[in-house]
N, CA and C atoms of all chains as a GROMACS GRO file, in nm:
protein
  474
    1MET      N    1   6.766  13.747   5.274
    1MET     CA    2   6.897  13.718   5.329
    1MET      C    3   6.876  13.635   5.465
    2ILE      N    4   6.969  13.554   5.487
    2ILE     CA    5   6.971  13.465   5.610
    2ILE      C    6   7.093  13.498   5.688
    3VAL      N    7   7.073  13.530   5.822
    3VAL     CA    8   7.182  13.563   5.904
    3VAL      C    9   7.190  13.452   6.011
    4ASP      N   10   7.294  13.381   6.012
    4ASP     CA   11   7.309  13.274   6.117
    4ASP      C   12   7.404  13.325   6.225
    5VAL      N   13   7.355  13.316   6.349
    5VAL     CA   14   7.438  13.362   6.462
    5VAL      C   15   7.460  13.237   6.550
    6SER      N   16   7.589  13.202   6.568
    6SER     CA   17   7.622  13.088   6.653
    6SER      C   18   7.730  13.126   6.754
    7LEU      N   19   7.725  13.062   6.861
    7LEU     CA   20   7.832  13.079   6.964
    7LEU      C   21   7.962  13.042   6.917
    8ARG      N   22   8.070  13.128   6.944
    8ARG     CA   23   8.204  13.085   6.904
    8ARG      C   24   8.247  12.957   6.971
    9PRO      N   25   8.334  12.886   6.897
    9PRO     CA   26   8.381  12.759   6.955
    9PRO      C   27   8.450  12.790   7.096
   10GLY      N   28   8.420  12.707   7.197
   10GLY     CA   29   8.479  12.725   7.323
   10GLY      C   30   8.391  12.804   7.417
   11ILE      N   31   8.294  12.878   7.363
   11ILE     CA   32   8.197  12.947   7.454
   11ILE      C   33   8.095  12.851   7.501
   12ALA      N   34   8.069  12.852   7.634
   12ALA     CA   35   7.971  12.760   7.692
   12ALA      C   36   7.835  12.779   7.639
   13ASP      N   37   7.764  12.671   7.608
   13ASP     CA   38   7.634  12.673   7.547
   13ASP      C   39   7.538  12.592   7.640
   14PRO      N   40   7.480  12.660   7.744
   14PRO     CA   41   7.397  12.586   7.838
   14PRO      C   42   7.271  12.528   7.771
   15GLU      N   43   7.215  12.592   7.674
   15GLU     CA   44   7.093  12.543   7.607
   15GLU      C   45   7.131  12.412   7.531
   16GLY      N   46   7.240  12.415   7.455
   16GLY     CA   47   7.278  12.294   7.389
   16GLY      C   48   7.315  12.178   7.481
   17ALA      N   49   7.381  12.216   7.587
   17ALA     CA   50   7.427  12.112   7.683
   17ALA      C   51   7.302  12.048   7.755
   18THR      N   52   7.202  12.131   7.781
   18THR     CA   53   7.078  12.080   7.847
   18THR      C   54   7.005  11.984   7.754
   19ILE      N   55   6.991  12.027   7.622
   19ILE     CA   56   6.930  11.941   7.528
   19ILE      C   57   7.002  11.807   7.514
   20GLU      N   58   7.138  11.816   7.504
   20GLU     CA   59   7.215  11.697   7.494
   20GLU      C   60   7.198  11.602   7.613
   21ARG      N   61   7.195  11.661   7.731
   21ARG     CA   62   7.180  11.572   7.851
   21ARG      C   63   7.044  11.512   7.856
   22ALA      N   64   6.934  11.575   7.800
   22ALA     CA   65   6.802  11.532   7.816
   22ALA      C   66   6.774  11.417   7.706
   23LEU      N   67   6.846  11.414   7.595
   23LEU     CA   68   6.816  11.330   7.488
   23LEU      C   69   6.802  11.179   7.521
   24PRO      N   70   6.897  11.126   7.585
   24PRO     CA   71   6.897  10.978   7.615
   24PRO      C   72   6.770  10.933   7.688
   25ALA      N   73   6.729  11.014   7.785
   25ALA     CA   74   6.606  10.982   7.859
   25ALA      C   75   6.482  10.983   7.772
   26LEU      N   76   6.486  11.061   7.659
   26LEU     CA   77   6.384  11.073   7.563
   26LEU      C   78   6.391  10.982   7.448
   27GLY      N   79   6.492  10.893   7.456
   27GLY     CA   80   6.496  10.785   7.347
   27GLY      C   81   6.594  10.810   7.241
   28PHE      N   82   6.668  10.924   7.244
   28PHE     CA   83   6.767  10.952   7.140
   28PHE      C   84   6.908  10.930   7.192
   29THR      N   85   6.970  10.830   7.143
   29THR     CA   86   7.110  10.801   7.179
   29THR      C   87   7.200  10.837   7.069
   30GLY      N   88   7.326  10.849   7.094
   30GLY     CA   89   7.428  10.883   6.988
   30GLY      C   90   7.419  11.022   6.928
   31VAL      N   91   7.369  11.110   7.009
   31VAL     CA   92   7.366  11.254   6.969
   31VAL      C   93   7.468  11.331   7.055
   32ARG      N   94   7.554  11.403   6.991
   32ARG     CA   95   7.652  11.482   7.064
   32ARG      C   96   7.681  11.611   6.999
   33ALA      N   97   7.759  11.692   7.076
   33ALA     CA   98   7.794  11.820   7.025
   33ALA      C   99   7.680  11.904   6.985
   34VAL      N  100   7.579  11.908   7.065
   34VAL     CA  101   7.461  11.997   7.040
   34VAL      C  102   7.491  12.142   7.065
   35ARG      N  103   7.471  12.226   6.969
   35ARG     CA  104   7.496  12.368   6.989
   35ARG      C  105   7.373  12.445   6.940
   36ALA      N  106   7.324  12.538   7.020
   36ALA     CA  107   7.204  12.615   6.984
   36ALA      C  108   7.248  12.754   6.926
   37GLY      N  109   7.181  12.792   6.831
   37GLY     CA  110   7.210  12.928   6.766
   37GLY      C  111   7.086  12.995   6.718
   38LYS      N  112   7.093  13.113   6.662
   38LYS     CA  113   6.981  13.186   6.611
   38LYS      C  114   6.990  13.212   6.464
   39THR      N  115   6.874  13.226   6.403
   39THR     CA  116   6.869  13.260   6.259
   39THR      C  117   6.774  13.373   6.242
   40PHE      N  118   6.816  13.467   6.161
   40PHE     CA  119   6.725  13.583   6.120
   40PHE      C  120   6.710  13.578   5.976
   41ARG      N  121   6.585  13.585   5.927
   41ARG     CA  122   6.554  13.592   5.786
   41ARG      C  123   6.504  13.731   5.766
   42LEU      N  124   6.553  13.801   5.664
   42LEU     CA  125   6.509  13.935   5.637
   42LEU      C  126   6.517  13.964   5.486
   43VAL      N  127   6.439  14.066   5.451
   43VAL     CA  128   6.446  14.121   5.313
   43VAL      C  129   6.508  14.256   5.314
   44ILE      N  130   6.612  14.272   5.231
   44ILE     CA  131   6.676  14.406   5.225
   44ILE      C  132   6.649  14.457   5.085
   45ASP      N  133   6.596  14.581   5.080
   45ASP     CA  134   6.575  14.648   4.955
   45ASP      C  135   6.704  14.711   4.912
   46ALA      N  136   6.769  14.662   4.804
   46ALA     CA  137   6.900  14.716   4.762
   46ALA      C  138   6.904  14.699   4.609
   47PRO      N  139   6.990  14.781   4.544
   47PRO     CA  140   6.996  14.775   4.399
   47PRO      C  141   7.048  14.641   4.344
   48ASP      N  142   7.133  14.575   4.417
   48ASP     CA  143   7.184  14.442   4.370
   48ASP      C  144   7.215  14.354   4.486
   49GLU      N  145   7.246  14.227   4.460
   49GLU     CA  146   7.269  14.131   4.571
   49GLU      C  147   7.397  14.166   4.646
   50ALA      N  148   7.496  14.212   4.584
   50ALA     CA  149   7.621  14.239   4.650
   50ALA      C  150   7.596  14.346   4.759
   51THR      N  151   7.518  14.447   4.719
   51THR     CA  152   7.492  14.551   4.813
   51THR      C  153   7.406  14.502   4.930
   52ALA      N  154   7.314  14.418   4.898
   52ALA     CA  155   7.223  14.364   5.002
   52ALA      C  156   7.308  14.274   5.099
   53LEU      N  157   7.396  14.199   5.042
   53LEU     CA  158   7.487  14.108   5.125
   53LEU      C  159   7.567  14.198   5.222
   54GLU      N  160   7.622  14.305   5.164
   54GLU     CA  161   7.709  14.403   5.245
   54GLU      C  162   7.631  14.458   5.356
   55ARG      N  163   7.506  14.500   5.330
   55ARG     CA  164   7.427  14.565   5.430
   55ARG      C  165   7.390  14.460   5.541
   56ALA      N  166   7.354  14.340   5.494
   56ALA     CA  167   7.326  14.235   5.592
   56ALA      C  168   7.435  14.205   5.681
   57ARG      N  169   7.558  14.199   5.620
   57ARG     CA  170   7.666  14.169   5.700
   57ARG      C  171   7.696  14.276   5.808
   58ALA      N  172   7.682  14.405   5.766
   58ALA     CA  173   7.694  14.512   5.874
   58ALA      C  174   7.594  14.501   5.983
   59LEU      N  175   7.476  14.472   5.939
   59LEU     CA  176   7.362  14.458   6.035
   59LEU      C  177   7.386  14.341   6.125
   60ALA      N  178   7.430  14.231   6.071
   60ALA     CA  179   7.459  14.108   6.152
   60ALA      C  180   7.564  14.130   6.253
   61GLU      N  181   7.671  14.201   6.212
   61GLU     CA  182   7.787  14.220   6.304
   61GLU      C  183   7.754  14.326   6.407
   62ARG      N  184   7.679  14.431   6.368
   62ARG     CA  185   7.656  14.536   6.464
   62ARG      C  186   7.539  14.526   6.553
   63LEU      N  187   7.437  14.452   6.507
   63LEU     CA  188   7.315  14.451   6.584
   63LEU      C  189   7.259  14.315   6.614
   64LEU      N  190   7.282  14.215   6.530
   64LEU     CA  191   7.216  14.088   6.553
   64LEU      C  192   7.300  13.992   6.631
   65SER      N  193   7.439  14.017   6.647
   65SER     CA  194   7.515  13.930   6.723
   65SER      C  195   7.603  14.012   6.820
   66ASN      N  196   7.657  13.933   6.910
   66ASN     CA  197   7.750  13.991   7.002
   66ASN      C  198   7.894  13.940   6.963
   67PRO      N  199   7.975  14.018   6.894
   67PRO     CA  200   8.094  13.963   6.838
   67PRO      C  201   8.195  13.913   6.945
   68VAL      N  202   8.178  13.940   7.071
   68VAL     CA  203   8.264  13.888   7.177
   68VAL      C  204   8.242  13.738   7.190
   69ILE      N  205   8.125  13.694   7.182
   69ILE     CA  206   8.101  13.553   7.201
   69ILE      C  207   8.035  13.483   7.081
   70GLU      N  208   7.997  13.550   6.976
   70GLU     CA  209   7.918  13.491   6.865
   70GLU      C  210   7.986  13.525   6.734
   71ASP      N  211   7.963  13.431   6.640
   71ASP     CA  212   8.000  13.448   6.500
   71ASP      C  213   7.869  13.468   6.418
   72ALA      N  214   7.876  13.558   6.326
   72ALA     CA  215   7.757  13.577   6.238
   72ALA      C  216   7.802  13.553   6.095
   73THR      N  217   7.719  13.471   6.027
   73THR     CA  218   7.739  13.447   5.880
   73THR      C  219   7.618  13.487   5.807
   74VAL      N  220   7.642  13.542   5.692
   74VAL     CA  221   7.537  13.594   5.606
   74VAL      C  222   7.526  13.513   5.480
   75ARG      N  223   7.409  13.475   5.432
   75ARG     CA  224   7.395  13.418   5.300
   75ARG      C  225   7.272  13.462   5.236
   76ALA      N  226   7.265  13.463   5.103
   76ALA     CA  227   7.151  13.494   5.030
   76ALA      C  228   7.052  13.379   5.051
   77GLY      N  229   6.924  13.406   5.051
   77GLY     CA  230   6.833  13.298   5.062
   77GLY      C  231   6.690  13.357   5.075
   78GLU      N  232   6.597  13.280   5.040
   78GLU     CA  233   6.456  13.328   5.042
   78GLU      C  234   6.418  13.362   5.187
   79SER      N  235   6.347  13.464   5.202
   79SER     CA  236   6.313  13.516   5.341
   79SER      C  237   6.196  13.440   5.401
   80MET      N  238   7.472  11.756   6.160
   80MET     CA  239   7.333  11.786   6.116
   80MET      C  240   7.299  11.928   6.156
   81ILE      N  241   7.219  11.995   6.079
   81ILE     CA  242   7.173  12.130   6.119
   81ILE      C  243   7.016  12.124   6.112
   82VAL      N  244   6.960  12.163   6.225
   82VAL     CA  245   6.816  12.166   6.238
   82VAL      C  246   6.773  12.317   6.240
   83ASP      N  247   6.694  12.362   6.147
   83ASP     CA  248   6.644  12.502   6.148
   83ASP      C  249   6.499  12.500   6.192
   84VAL      N  250   6.474  12.578   6.290
   84VAL     CA  251   6.341  12.588   6.344
   84VAL      C  252   6.289  12.731   6.323
   85SER      N  253   6.186  12.748   6.248
   85SER     CA  254   6.135  12.879   6.218
   85SER      C  255   5.985  12.880   6.243
   86LEU      N  256   5.937  12.999   6.280
   86LEU     CA  257   5.788  13.016   6.300
   86LEU      C  258   5.717  12.995   6.172
   87ARG      N  259   5.600  12.932   6.174
   87ARG     CA  260   5.524  12.910   6.055
   87ARG      C  261   5.470  13.049   6.003
   88PRO      N  262   5.449  13.056   5.871
   88PRO     CA  263   5.396  13.181   5.822
   88PRO      C  264   5.267  13.222   5.892
   89GLY      N  265   5.254  13.346   5.923
   89GLY     CA  266   5.127  13.384   5.987
   89GLY      C  267   5.134  13.391   6.137
   90ILE      N  268   5.226  13.319   6.189
   90ILE     CA  269   5.246  13.324   6.341
   90ILE      C  270   5.320  13.451   6.376
   91ALA      N  271   5.268  13.520   6.477
   91ALA     CA  272   5.334  13.646   6.516
   91ALA      C  273   5.468  13.625   6.567
   92ASP      N  274   5.567  13.715   6.525
   92ASP     CA  275   5.702  13.698   6.565
   92ASP      C  276   5.746  13.834   6.634
   93PRO      N  277   5.722  13.844   6.768
   93PRO     CA  278   5.752  13.972   6.838
   93PRO      C  279   5.900  14.005   6.829
   94GLU      N  280   5.987  13.905   6.829
   94GLU     CA  281   6.133  13.935   6.827
   94GLU      C  282   6.164  14.001   6.697
   95GLY      N  283   6.125  13.932   6.582
   95GLY     CA  284   6.153  13.994   6.453
   95GLY      C  285   6.093  14.130   6.436
   96ALA      N  286   5.967  14.148   6.483
   96ALA     CA  287   5.901  14.275   6.468
   96ALA      C  288   5.970  14.389   6.550
   97THR      N  289   6.024  14.350   6.662
   97THR     CA  290   6.097  14.450   6.745
   97THR      C  291   6.226  14.490   6.676
   98ILE      N  292   6.295  14.393   6.619
   98ILE     CA  293   6.424  14.423   6.546
   98ILE      C  294   6.388  14.515   6.431
   99GLU      N  295   6.285  14.480   6.353
   99GLU     CA  296   6.250  14.556   6.231
   99GLU      C  297   6.217  14.701   6.266
  100ARG      N  298   6.140  14.721   6.377
  100ARG     CA  299   6.104  14.854   6.426
  100ARG      C  300   6.221  14.933   6.467
  101ALA      N  301   6.327  14.868   6.525
  101ALA     CA  302   6.441  14.938   6.574
  101ALA      C  303   6.539  14.980   6.471
  102LEU      N  304   6.547  14.903   6.357
  102LEU     CA  305   6.644  14.926   6.262
  102LEU      C  306   6.663  15.066   6.203
  103PRO      N  307   6.553  15.136   6.165
  103PRO     CA  308   6.569  15.268   6.103
  103PRO      C  309   6.640  15.364   6.204
  104ALA      N  310   6.608  15.362   6.329
  104ALA     CA  311   6.673  15.445   6.426
  104ALA      C  312   6.818  15.423   6.437
  105LEU      N  313   6.856  15.300   6.396
  105LEU     CA  314   7.001  15.260   6.413
  105LEU      C  315   7.072  15.275   6.280
  106GLY      N  316   7.011  15.332   6.178
  106GLY     CA  317   7.073  15.362   6.055
  106GLY      C  318   7.056  15.260   5.945
  107PHE      N  319   6.973  15.162   5.967
  107PHE     CA  320   6.948  15.061   5.863
  107PHE      C  321   6.808  15.086   5.806
  108THR      N  322   6.799  15.125   5.680
  108THR     CA  323   6.665  15.143   5.618
  108THR      C  324   6.646  15.033   5.512
  109GLY      N  325   6.533  15.019   5.469
  109GLY     CA  326   6.504  14.922   5.362
  109GLY      C  327   6.511  14.777   5.409
  110VAL      N  328   6.499  14.755   5.531
  110VAL     CA  329   6.501  14.611   5.580
  110VAL      C  330   6.356  14.577   5.626
  111ARG      N  331   6.302  14.466   5.573
  111ARG     CA  332   6.167  14.436   5.612
  111ARG      C  333   6.155  14.281   5.625
  112ALA      N  334   6.040  14.236   5.670
  112ALA     CA  335   6.008  14.096   5.682
  112ALA      C  336   6.108  14.021   5.767
  113VAL      N  337   6.147  14.084   5.881
  113VAL     CA  338   6.240  14.018   5.969
  113VAL      C  339   6.179  13.907   6.052
  114ARG      N  340   6.237  13.794   6.042
  114ARG     CA  341   6.179  13.681   6.116
  114ARG      C  342   6.291  13.613   6.196
  115ALA      N  343   6.270  13.589   6.325
  115ALA     CA  344   6.375  13.523   6.402
  115ALA      C  345   6.342  13.381   6.418
  116GLY      N  346   6.447  13.295   6.418
  116GLY     CA  347   6.433  13.150   6.435
  116GLY      C  348   6.550  13.094   6.513
  117LYS      N  349   6.552  12.960   6.530
  117LYS     CA  350   6.662  12.897   6.603
  117LYS      C  351   6.726  12.796   6.512
  118THR      N  352   6.852  12.765   6.542
  118THR     CA  353   6.926  12.667   6.467
  118THR      C  354   6.992  12.582   6.567
  119PHE      N  355   6.986  12.451   6.547
  119PHE     CA  356   7.065  12.357   6.635
  119PHE      C  357   7.161  12.282   6.546
  120ARG      N  358   7.286  12.271   6.587
  120ARG     CA  359   7.387  12.197   6.520
  120ARG      C  360   7.417  12.076   6.613
  121LEU      N  361   7.419  11.957   6.555
  121LEU     CA  362   7.450  11.844   6.635
  121LEU      C  363   7.511  11.733   6.555
  122VAL      N  364   7.580  11.646   6.624
  122VAL     CA  365   7.640  11.529   6.562
  122VAL      C  366   7.563  11.403   6.601
  123ILE      N  367   7.529  11.325   6.500
  123ILE     CA  368   7.455  11.205   6.529
  123ILE      C  369   7.542  11.085   6.484
  124ASP      N  370   7.569  10.993   6.576
  124ASP     CA  371   7.643  10.872   6.540
  124ASP      C  372   7.542  10.773   6.477
  125ALA      N  373   7.567  10.750   6.340
  125ALA     CA  374   7.471  10.658   6.276
  125ALA      C  375   7.556  10.595   6.162
  126PRO      N  376   7.505  10.474   6.122
  126PRO     CA  377   7.583  10.402   6.025
  126PRO      C  378   7.593  10.472   5.882
  127ASP      N  379   7.498  10.545   5.849
  127ASP     CA  380   7.510  10.624   5.724
  127ASP      C  381   7.426  10.755   5.731
  128GLU      N  382   7.442  10.839   5.627
  128GLU     CA  383   7.385  10.970   5.635
  128GLU      C  384   7.226  10.968   5.635
  129ALA      N  385   7.177  10.872   5.556
  129ALA     CA  386   7.031  10.862   5.551
  129ALA      C  387   6.967  10.836   5.687
  130THR      N  388   7.031  10.745   5.762
  130THR     CA  389   6.985  10.714   5.899
  130THR      C  390   7.002  10.836   5.992
  131ALA      N  391   7.113  10.903   5.980
  131ALA     CA  392   7.138  11.020   6.062
  131ALA      C  393   7.030  11.127   6.032
  132LEU      N  394   7.004  11.149   5.903
  132LEU     CA  395   6.901  11.251   5.868
  132LEU      C  396   6.766  11.210   5.923
  133GLU      N  397   6.733  11.084   5.914
  133GLU     CA  398   6.600  11.040   5.965
  133GLU      C  399   6.591  11.065   6.116
  134ARG      N  400   6.699  11.027   6.190
  134ARG     CA  401   6.698  11.051   6.335
  134ARG      C  402   6.687  11.198   6.367
  135ALA      N  403   6.760  11.273   6.290
  135ALA     CA  404   6.764  11.415   6.316
  135ALA      C  405   6.625  11.477   6.293
  136ARG      N  406   6.552  11.423   6.190
  136ARG     CA  407   6.420  11.476   6.162
  136ARG      C  408   6.325  11.440   6.272
  137ALA      N  409   6.329  11.320   6.320
  137ALA     CA  410   6.245  11.277   6.436
  137ALA      C  411   6.269  11.362   6.557
  138LEU      N  412   6.400  11.388   6.584
  138LEU     CA  413   6.440  11.469   6.697
  138LEU      C  414   6.385  11.610   6.682
  139ALA      N  415   6.402  11.664   6.559
  139ALA     CA  416   6.359  11.799   6.530
  139ALA      C  417   6.211  11.819   6.552
  140GLU      N  418   6.132  11.717   6.503
  140GLU     CA  419   5.993  11.734   6.511
  140GLU      C  420   5.931  11.709   6.646
  141ARG      N  421   6.003  11.612   6.721
  141ARG     CA  422   5.944  11.570   6.850
  141ARG      C  423   5.996  11.655   6.961
  142LEU      N  424   6.117  11.714   6.955
  142LEU     CA  425   6.180  11.775   7.070
  142LEU      C  426   6.222  11.919   7.045
  143LEU      N  427   6.274  11.950   6.933
  143LEU     CA  428   6.333  12.077   6.914
  143LEU      C  429   6.238  12.181   6.858
  144SER      N  430   6.120  12.140   6.816
  144SER     CA  431   6.027  12.240   6.767
  144SER      C  432   5.889  12.212   6.826
  145ASN      N  433   5.802  12.317   6.816
  145ASN     CA  434   5.659  12.300   6.855
  145ASN      C  435   5.586  12.295   6.725
  146PRO      N  436   5.543  12.185   6.683
  146PRO     CA  437   5.486  12.172   6.544
  146PRO      C  438   5.352  12.256   6.529
  147VAL      N  439   5.296  12.299   6.638
  147VAL     CA  440   5.180  12.380   6.623
  147VAL      C  441   5.205  12.519   6.564
  148ILE      N  442   5.332  12.573   6.604
  148ILE     CA  443   5.358  12.707   6.552
  148ILE      C  444   5.487  12.715   6.472
  149GLU      N  445   5.565  12.606   6.473
  149GLU     CA  446   5.696  12.611   6.406
  149GLU      C  447   5.720  12.502   6.305
  150ASP      N  448   5.796  12.532   6.203
  150ASP     CA  449   5.842  12.436   6.111
  150ASP      C  450   5.987  12.404   6.128
  151ALA      N  451   6.018  12.268   6.124
  151ALA     CA  452   6.162  12.231   6.142
  151ALA      C  453   6.214  12.171   6.012
  152THR      N  454   6.331  12.210   5.966
  152THR     CA  455   6.387  12.146   5.853
  152THR      C  456   6.531  12.100   5.891
  153VAL      N  457   6.564  11.989   5.829
  153VAL     CA  458   6.693  11.930   5.867
  153VAL      C  459   6.777  11.920   5.747
  154ARG      N  460   6.909  11.946   5.762
  154ARG     CA  461   6.999  11.928   5.652
  154ARG      C  462   7.136  11.881   5.699
  155ALA      N  463   7.199  11.811   5.616
  155ALA     CA  464   7.341  11.770   5.656
  155ALA      C  465   7.433  11.891   5.656
  156GLY      N  466   7.524  11.888   5.740
  156GLY     CA  467   7.619  12.003   5.746
  156GLY      C  468   7.712  11.980   5.857
  157GLU      N  469   7.829  12.045   5.852
  157GLU     CA  470   7.918  12.029   5.961
  157GLU      C  471   7.868  12.087   6.085
  158SER      N  472   7.903  12.022   6.200
  158SER     CA  473   7.848  12.065   6.326
  158SER      C  474   7.920  12.180   6.395
   0.00000   0.00000   0.00000
């Protein structure tokens, strides 16, 4: 399972902003809207994929993200 | 463009290990092989998608990841 955690739109992203500001000096122009996020890859032992997805979703929302400022999305994928 | 940066196989991942260790006490069992990574979403102004992908790849390898311990993969995707 792959859990993507990204800042909600409108929430300030200092890491992304810093990268974006640094890029032109490093030779990369035309790059904008840089947003940093986190990804967690994990294996869930479950009887079927639907159950695994459901558990991953609960885990993502309750533990891996802060729902006040972040969105978590879950997808099946190799770990 | 979406840039995924993950630790290479075999490189210790203290964040993932800490999450994995904490999960049973929090009610999640059967979760293993937790690995933490980073994701960067960005918009690249380029004449076509192939050029944008190429620039994103250069940026990912040179600036967004540490090639000694991390793998970076780039894919097209909404920012």
